[in-house]
N, C-alpha and C positions, 0 to 999 in steps of 0.2 A: 504494500500500500504506500503510495507516494505521500510525502509530507504536504499538508494543506498549504495553500498559497495565501498567507495573510499579508495585509498591507504593512508597509514599512512603519507607519505611525503606530499600528497596533503592537508590533514586535518591540518597538522602542519603549512604548508605554509599559508593556509587561516586564521588560528587563529593568525597569526602575521601581517596580512595586516591592513593598515590604509588608509584613503581616498586619501592620496597623492600617493599611489601606483596606477598605471594606471588601473590595473585590477579591483580594488574596485571602483575607481573613475568612470569608465565607467558604472558599474552597478548602482551606486548612481545617475548618471546623466541621466539615462533612465526616470527619473521623471521630467516633465517639470517645476513644481513649485520649485523643488530644484535648477534647472538651473537659474530660475528667481532670487532666493535668492542670489546665488553666484554672478551672473553678476551684479545685482543691488548694492550689497555691494561694489564691486570693481569699478564700474563706478560712484558710489556716487549718483545715482538717480534710481528711480524705472523703470523697463523695463517690457515689456510683451513679453514672448517667445511664438511663435506660432508653432514652429517646432523644434524637437530635433532628432538628429541622433547621437547615441553613437557608438564610434569606427568606424567611416566612413572611408572607403578606397577609395581614389580618384586616378585614373590613370592619367599618364602624357605621352602622346605619344612621347614626345621629351626627356624623361629622366625617373628618378625613380618616382615611385608612392609614395603617402604618406598615412599613416594611422593616422587618427585624433582621439584623445581621446573623444572629444565632440564638435559637430558642431551644433550651434543653429541659427535659423532665428528669428529676432525680428519683432514686429508688424510694425515697420517703414521700413522694408525691409533690414536692415543691418544684415550681417552674423557675428556671434561671434564664434570664435574657442577658446575653453578653453583647454589648455594642462597642464599636470602635469609632473614634472621631479624630481626624487630623486637624482640620481648620477650626478656629475659634470664631465661628460666625453664626451662632445660634444661642437661644436661651436653653442651655443644656439641662438645667434642673427641670424646667417646664416640659422638655422633651421626655425626660425620664418619667416624670409623673404621668404624662399622657400615655406613653407606651405601657406603663404598668397597669393603668386603668383599663386599657383595651385588652391586654392579655388576661386580666382578672375576669372581665366580662365574657371574653371568648372561651375561656377554659373552665367556666363555672356552669354546670348543667342547670337547666330550669328546675324550679321548685326546691333548690338547695337552700337550707337555712344559712343565714349570714355567718354563723360560726364555722360553717364548713366551706366557705368560698375558697377559691384557689389561693394558695400562698405563693407569693412572687418575690424573687430577688432580681434586681437589675444591677448588673455590673457594667459601669460606664468607663471605658478605657480611652484616655486622651493622650495626645502627644505633649500637651502643655499642662501646667499646674493650674487647674480651674480655680482653686480657692486662694492661691498665692500665699500659702502658709508653710510651704517647704516640707510637705509630707508626700511620700509616694502613694499613700492610700488614705482615703477618708471614709468614715462610716457615719451616715446621717441617721440619727435616732429620733424617734417621736417621744417627746418628754412633756410632762406636766409642768407648766411654767412655775406654779406656786410651790411645788415640792421638789422638782428636779428629778422625779422618778420616771424611769423609762417605761413606756407602754408598748406592747407588741400587738399590732393590728394585722399582722400577716404580710406586711410589705417591708422589704429591706432594700435600701439603696446604698451602693458602694461605688466610690469614684477612685479610679486608679490612673496614675499618670506616668509617662516615661521621662519627664523632665527632671524629677527629683530622685536622687539615690540616697538611701539610708541603709546602714547595716548594723543598727543597734539592737535589733530583735530578729528572731527567726522569720516573722511575717514580713517585716520591711526588707530583709535580705532576699527572701524568695521572690517578693514582688519586684524588687529592683532588678534581680537577675532575669526574671521573666520578661520584663519590659525591654531589656537589652535585645532579646530575640525579636521583639515586635518592631523595633525601629532600625536595627542594624542588619542589613541584608546578608552579611557574611558571618553573623554571630550564631553559634550553636552551643547547646549545653546538653550533651548526651547523658551526663550523669544525673542531672536534676530533671530534665525534660526530654527524655528519649523519644517519646511519640511525637511531640511537637517538633523537635529537631529533625527527625526523619521525614515527617510530612513536609516541613518547610523546605528541606533539601530537594525533595521531589520537584517542587515548583520553581526553585531557584536554579538548580544545576542539571536537570535532566531534560532531554528533548520531549519526552512524553508529558512532563509537567508543563513545559512551556507551551505545548500545543493546547493542553487543557485550559491554560490561562488565556491564551489568545482567543480561543473559542468563547470563553466566558466574557472577555472584554468586548468582542464584536457583538455578541448577543445582547450585552448591556447597552451598547450604542444603539442597536436596533430597538430595544425596548424603550429607551428614553425618547427616541425619535417618535415611536408610535404613541407613547404617553403624551408627548407634547402636542401631537395632532389631535388626539382624543380630547385633551383639555381645551383646545381651541374650539372644537365642535361643541363640547359641553357648555362652554361660556357663551357661544353664539346662540345656542338654544335657550339658555337661561335668560339672555338679554332680549330674546324675542326676535333676533336678527336672522334666524335660520329655522326652517320648519323641522320638527322632530323627525318626520319620515325621511326627509332628505339627509339629515345629519346621520341617522342610523344607517342609511344605505351607504353613505361615504365611509362610515366606520366598519362596515361589514358585519353589523350586529342587528339582531331583531329589535323591534321597538321596545319590547319588554326588557330585554337585556340592556339596551342602551339607557333606558330610564333607571334601571337598577344600578348600573355603573355610575351614572350621574349622581345618584343618591349616596353611594359609597364614597365618592370623591368629594362630597360636600356641596354639590351644585343643586340648585332648586329648579323645578320645572316652572316655566314662566307663568305669571299671573295674567289675567285678562287685560289688566292695565298695561303691562309690558307688551303684550301682543298688539294692543291697539296703538301704542306709541310707535312700535316698529312699523306697523302698517302706515301710519301717518308719515313717518320718515321716508318710507318707500314711495309714497305718492308725491311727496315734495321734491323728490330727486328727478 
């Protein structure tokens, strides 16, 4: 079988990727044992992962959907969402809160009592120190202001960064060593993180791994292009500037599916007022 012919820009992009880039991270985390190593190091205790979904997309009927880098289910039933973020261009804490709420709703069966709703841990890995307090890992607790007592509501948020190195405890040392693997393309640690190192080496140093990465990058480009077009169609229908039937046909979707996707993406079907305003604009042109 001949090697696929990828564009020069795709190959150059792939050869610059490191595990903290979401596209490589998602490929690395397709391996269950790698996820176990990452989560165990950050939680400071061994865990058993029984299910892994890389790049899981979860819809939300009341607002925007979310696309998760890696969602794991542990043996004890807890869901762990591991996210990576290189640029500091978002409200990261709000993003963590939103992702956790959508996961909780999505993974909780109907009629379940509140005491039994899904327990969720979000591990948010950044290249920069989000809180600027010079720690490699931060744990956000829910506390009672008047007493200082910590309350457990089933949600845990942990922020890890690759900018700060500390070796004053086992946890800080392990997190710091793990982050080196995330940001340094040539760094490996076979002793501490054998599964992660082996998986990373596949995508950095083998032809098979490079082909897989190139395919993923090109698929991502196509998905983003398709998503951009869909969003333009959704917006046009929402504003009353395009008929639903025409937009659905352009998108290659049934009317029912098009309206469903609009709802998932947070767009609204146009009101009679918007339709009338669009008709008036059309007549005026």
